[in-house]
Structure formats: C-alpha cells, structure tokens
C-alpha positions as CSV (number, residue, x, y, z in Angstrom):
1,X,-2.9,-25.5,7.7
2,X,-3.4,-22.9,8.5
3,X,-6.4,-21.9,10.9
4,X,-9.0,-19.8,8.9
5,X,-9.9,-17.7,11.6
6,X,-6.8,-16.6,13.3
7,X,-3.9,-18.0,11.2
8,X,-2.8,-20.4,13.6
9,X,-1.6,-24.2,13.4
10,X,-4.3,-26.9,12.9
11,X,-4.7,-30.6,14.2
12,X,-6.8,-33.0,12.5
13,X,-9.4,-34.5,14.9
14,X,-10.8,-37.1,12.5
15,X,-10.8,-38.2,8.6
16,X,-13.4,-40.1,7.0
17,X,-14.1,-41.3,3.3
18,X,-16.5,-38.7,1.6
19,X,-17.7,-39.9,-2.4
20,X,-16.1,-39.0,-5.2
21,X,-12.5,-40.5,-3.6
22,X,-13.0,-37.2,-1.3
23,X,-11.8,-36.8,1.9
24,X,-13.7,-35.0,5.2
25,X,-11.1,-34.0,7.7
26,X,-12.2,-32.3,10.9
27,X,-9.7,-29.9,12.0
28,X,-9.2,-28.1,15.2
29,X,-7.0,-24.9,15.6
30,X,-4.6,-24.9,18.4
31,X,-4.8,-21.5,19.2
32,X,-8.2,-20.4,19.4
33,X,-10.0,-23.8,19.4
34,X,-11.8,-23.3,16.1
35,X,-13.6,-26.7,14.3
36,X,-13.7,-26.5,11.2
37,X,-14.1,-29.4,8.2
38,X,-11.7,-29.4,5.1
39,X,-12.5,-31.7,2.1
40,X,-9.8,-32.3,-0.4
41,X,-10.2,-34.3,-3.1
42,X,-7.5,-36.8,-4.5
43,X,-5.9,-35.3,-7.6
44,X,-6.2,-37.4,-11.0
45,X,-3.0,-39.1,-12.2
46,X,-0.6,-36.5,-14.3
47,X,-0.3,-38.8,-17.1
48,X,-0.1,-38.7,-21.1
49,X,-1.8,-40.9,-23.7
50,X,0.2,-42.0,-26.3
51,X,-2.4,-41.9,-29.1
52,X,-2.6,-44.0,-32.0
53,X,-1.5,-42.2,-34.8
54,X,1.9,-40.8,-32.5
55,X,2.2,-38.3,-30.8
56,X,0.3,-37.6,-27.0
57,X,-2.0,-35.7,-25.4
58,X,-3.2,-35.4,-21.4
59,X,-5.2,-37.9,-19.9
60,X,-8.6,-36.0,-19.8
61,X,-11.2,-37.8,-17.0
62,X,-14.4,-36.1,-19.0
63,X,-13.5,-37.7,-22.6
64,X,-12.8,-41.5,-21.2
65,X,-16.3,-40.7,-19.1
66,X,-18.1,-39.7,-22.6
67,X,-16.7,-43.0,-24.3
68,X,-18.2,-44.8,-20.9
69,X,-21.3,-43.3,-21.8
70,X,-21.5,-44.0,-25.3
71,X,-21.0,-47.4,-24.8
72,X,-23.3,-47.7,-22.2
73,X,-25.9,-45.7,-23.8
74,X,-28.8,-48.2,-24.1
75,X,-28.2,-50.1,-20.8
76,X,-29.6,-48.9,-17.5
77,X,-26.5,-48.0,-15.9
78,X,-26.4,-45.1,-13.8
79,X,-24.3,-42.0,-13.2
80,X,-22.5,-43.8,-10.0
81,X,-21.6,-46.8,-11.7
82,X,-20.2,-44.5,-14.0
83,X,-18.3,-43.0,-12.1
84,X,-17.0,-46.2,-9.8
85,X,-15.7,-47.1,-13.3
86,X,-13.4,-44.6,-14.4
87,X,-12.4,-44.3,-10.5
88,X,-11.2,-47.9,-11.0
89,X,-9.6,-47.1,-13.9
90,X,-7.5,-43.9,-12.7
91,X,-6.8,-45.7,-9.8
92,X,-4.9,-48.4,-11.9
93,X,-3.2,-45.8,-14.1
94,X,-2.2,-44.4,-10.6
95,X,-1.2,-47.5,-9.0
96,X,1.3,-48.0,-12.2
97,X,3.1,-44.7,-11.9
98,X,3.9,-44.2,-15.0
99,X,4.0,-40.9,-16.8
100,X,3.2,-42.0,-20.3
101,X,-0.1,-44.9,-20.6
102,X,-0.4,-46.2,-24.3
103,X,-3.4,-46.1,-26.0
104,X,-4.4,-49.6,-26.1
105,X,-3.8,-50.1,-22.3
106,X,-6.3,-47.6,-21.8
107,X,-8.7,-49.7,-23.8
108,X,-8.0,-52.9,-22.4
109,X,-8.5,-51.1,-19.4
110,X,-11.9,-49.7,-20.3
111,X,-12.8,-53.6,-21.7
112,X,-12.1,-54.8,-18.1
113,X,-14.0,-52.2,-16.4
114,X,-17.0,-52.8,-18.7
115,X,-16.8,-56.1,-18.5
116,X,-17.5,-56.4,-14.7
117,X,-20.7,-54.6,-15.3
118,X,-21.6,-55.2,-18.9
119,X,-20.8,-57.4,-21.1
120,X,-22.9,-56.3,-24.0
121,X,-21.4,-52.6,-23.6
122,X,-17.9,-54.5,-23.1
123,X,-18.6,-55.9,-27.0
124,X,-19.4,-53.0,-28.4
125,X,-16.5,-51.4,-27.4
126,X,-14.7,-54.3,-28.5
127,X,-16.0,-53.9,-32.0
128,X,-14.2,-50.7,-32.4
129,X,-11.2,-53.3,-32.2
130,X,-11.9,-56.5,-33.8
131,X,-10.1,-57.6,-37.0
132,X,-11.3,-59.3,-40.1
133,X,-10.8,-62.5,-38.2
134,X,-12.6,-61.1,-35.0
135,X,-9.7,-61.0,-33.0
136,X,-9.0,-57.9,-30.6
137,X,-6.4,-56.0,-32.5
138,X,-4.7,-53.6,-30.3
139,X,-1.0,-53.6,-31.5
140,X,0.8,-50.4,-34.2
141,X,1.0,-53.4,-36.1
142,X,-2.6,-53.5,-36.6
143,X,-3.8,-52.0,-40.3
144,X,-4.6,-48.6,-40.4
145,X,-7.1,-48.2,-42.6
146,X,-9.0,-44.6,-43.7
147,X,-12.1,-46.4,-42.1
148,X,-14.0,-44.6,-39.2
149,X,-14.7,-47.0,-35.8
150,X,-17.7,-48.4,-35.9
151,X,-19.1,-46.6,-33.7
152,X,-17.2,-43.5,-33.6
153,X,-16.2,-43.7,-29.7
154,X,-13.1,-41.8,-29.8
155,X,-13.6,-39.6,-32.7
156,X,-13.7,-35.8,-32.0
157,X,-17.5,-34.8,-32.6
158,X,-16.0,-31.3,-33.8
159,X,-14.3,-32.7,-36.5
C-alpha cells in the first residue's frame, strides 16, 4: 500500500481484528515515517443462489438478514446476534468455495444457525418447508403448489 502523504511504500507494524469482520492494520511509511491505520473488510462470498423454481440470482447478505429479522421479530435477539449469524453463514459459504449454492443448502445453514440461538425461531422457519406429514422438504421432488409460504419469509414484498 502507498503512503497517503508521500506515496512511498508502507510496512504493516500491527494487525488487529475489529468488529464486523474487519481488520485494522497499523502502517508506517518507510520514506516519511508517517503512521496511519487502515481498515479492511472481508469481502462477502461472490456466489450465486440457485432458486427453487430454477434460475439463479446473486447472493445478497441483506436479503438473508431480512429473513432472519422476520423469523426472530418476536424474540429478544439483538442486531449483533443477527449479524453474527449472518457472518457464520457467510463463513460457511466461503469455506465451501463453491460458485453456486442451492437454496435448500442455504435454508439448512440458516436453520442450523437459528437452532443454536433460538429453537422457536427455527421452528417458524421450518414451518415454511414442512409437508403434510411434518417432514422437512427441501428437495426438488417436493410438490409445488401455488400456495404462498406460511410466513411469507421469502416472498418479494414488492410483488
């Protein structure tokens, strides 16, 4: 990285982890000896989500967070906990190093994260995917009725 003062090369003297997947690096310019701090944010995974009805769309952290907010709206789960859940899900997606993830895999990751924090919220989300026998259905062989999901969690609010 170049020095903002003189344009010279810089060296990292210290690295710390900050909140919200952020790294804080203390840098020193080798030419003018200016000390400054940079903040680096870990980039979200660059992947696409295969939708239930076919087609794909880019992964959207905000959309995932909206789903968690809707499921947890009646519980005492704070914004920090919601962000931590989204961070854990993104970390799992990043570890997988896939370019595309199926919607059903994303639902399983969300359910696992919710079960660790709040069983009631996990059951609310499961209600969207239970069939008549009470079995969780996440495969393509499941019947596709025109009925809306029970809680409308994945519906586009503008439609």
